[in-house]
C-alpha positions, 0 to 999 in steps of 0.5 A: 500500500502506497503512502502519501505524499504521492509523487504526482509524476508516478503512476500507481495501481488502482487501489485505494491509498491511505493518507496521513490525515487520521486515515481518511482514504483517497480515491484511486490516484490515476482516476482522481488525477484524470478526473481532476484535469477533466473537471478543471479544463471543462470549467476553465473552458468557459473562461475567456482569456488564454492567461486564465487558462494557462494559470489553471492548467499550471495549478493542476499538479498542485491541486492534485495534491490537495483534493480529489474530485467527485465522479459524475452523478450520472455515472453508473460506475460501481467504483463511483467515489466521493472526494477526500478531505484535505489534511488540516494544518498541523498547527491548527488550534481548533482541530488539535483542541478537539483531538485533545478532548477525545474527539475522533475523525469519522469522515472527511470530504472536499469540494470546490466552492466560493472564489475557487478555493477547496473547502472541506467538511469533517465529522468528528465524534466525541468520547461517548462513541466506542473508540473502536469505530471504523472511519467511513471509507468515502469510496464505497461502491454504488453511492452507498456509505456504511452505517455509522457508529452509534452511541451504545449501551456502554455510554451512560446517558449517551445522548446528553453530550453533543456527540458530533462536531461538524468542522469546515476548512478552506484550502488554497493549495498551500494551507488548509485553515479552519473557517467554522464548526457546528455542534450537533443540533438537538431534536425539536422541543416537544418530541420524544427525543429532545436531546443530542443525536446517537449517530451522525452520518454523511448523506450518500445521495441518492441511495439514502434518499429518494431514487433520483434520476439524472434530472433530479440530481442535477436539479438538487446539485447532488454530487456525492455527499454534497448538494445545492438544494436551494440552487444558488450555486453554493455547495452544501455538506449534508449530515443526517442525525438520528436521535433514537437508538432503540424502540423508535417511532415508525412513521409513514415516511422515514424511520425513527427520529431523524433530522437532515441538515444542510451546511452551506459554504456561503463565502470563503469565511462563512458556513451556514446551516440553511436548515437550522431555523425550520420549525420541523425537520428534513427527512431525505427519504421523503424530501421533495414535494414539488419540482416546479416550483421546487419545494420540500416537506418539513416534518413536524416531529412534536405531535403524538398521542402516545409513544407509538402514535405519532401524528404525521403532519408537515409543512411545505417550505421553499427557498426565497433567495435568502432563507427557507419560507413557509409556502404551505397555505399555497397548497391548502387544497392538498391538505383538504384532500388529505383531511377528507380521507381522515374524516371519512375514516373517522366517520366510518367508526361512529358508534364504535371506538374512535382513533384519537390520533386521527382526530387530532391530526385534523387540527395539526394538518389544517392549521399548517395550511392556514385553515384554523376556522375549518379545523375547529369546525370539523374537529367539533363535529367529529368529536361530538360525544353523541357519535361515540356513546361508549368511548372516552367521553371525558377525553372528548370533552377535554380535547374539545375544550382545549381546542376551543380555548386555543382557537379563541385565544389565537394559540396554536392548537395543543395536542393532548393524549390519553395520559391526560385522562389518567385519573390515577394519582390525581393526574387528570385534575392537575392537567385540568388546572394546568390548561384551564386554571384552578377555576376549571369546574366553573369554566364555560366548557362542558367537562362534566364527564371528567369532573365525575371521574375525578369525584369517583376517584376521590371517593374510592381513594378517600381515607377510611375511618 
């Protein structure tokens, strides 16, 4: 096995070569050098002026030493590869501090970005991961990257530390300097997993996402572990975080508690997480809502009625040139159509046992589409206790009162679950006080069934003389 630095004038066999930056492997040298020349000649062919072309051609050998190119996304070659990260400068203080604090490198990748510099992204894992993990080889066949390490049973409270650190650098061919870093994000408040992730994975498109064809790959700027989903010409490094190790929620699209973040090289000194301010999460297994205009599903992971009963609703977001913006109301007809399917399913159960998940999904679905008036009207009809003579009258009264209280006060609809009608230990009474105040008994809402349950519980558990 040859070792770096490689002699650019020597021809090496097509085996993978391990370079000294913490063992991150390079692509085959002959293929890399040929593709590098092809890529740069193609780019410079669009530039007018022989002097510029001469300059670029003279720099090819230097570039070969610092960055390896991504294969064409249209290629079906089984040896398709991802770019290898450039080695950090030995005196880089940020990375040295990470290493001194127990972080280890999992993965690195490079691309060309603003002003023609080489930009690299690195995923570091902290000491809560098993030290024996294997670094991800970016040269996996058929666009597939192996499953990343997970924080397992050997870690105490494994997701209470950030776990992952995403680091970025810029290289001019001579030096490779730190330009920014991101701690792993927490999952949105209100979900089952509000802590830090248990795994951090570079996203290999299209294998892990939708099966994009060549046109879709071009539209999203997909190029190995990089993309340009907002179509502004700036590369994004993609990291998929998973927040659940075991017993994860099962959703119609995606699995468990997952969030995908896109880190964009904004300028030569600035990297931005363009997905940081979303109200929910991107899940690349069900990602693109519309191609023209281009917009995306953003899932809401905070709505559930029990551990295994997530309410699947989503927003639709599009890039406005500066940020992602909510365009969900433009697609209200789609939400009404989806709501009609749920309403039909609920009505077929009249007189039997209702599904609280289906009922509450109407509130969440319609609200996201800007249909609050329709939401409260439909919800009140579906939850009418007359339709459910033998099922959960207290719960029905409770959620009706809560929904109407939120509606009248202009608050987002709060989602409740069966735990709120658990009278044992006085939980139901505490919940009523929390939502409606200590005067809940004299509120304007019909809570008679709940008051009867509270009274019955108190009677049955009264101290015996």
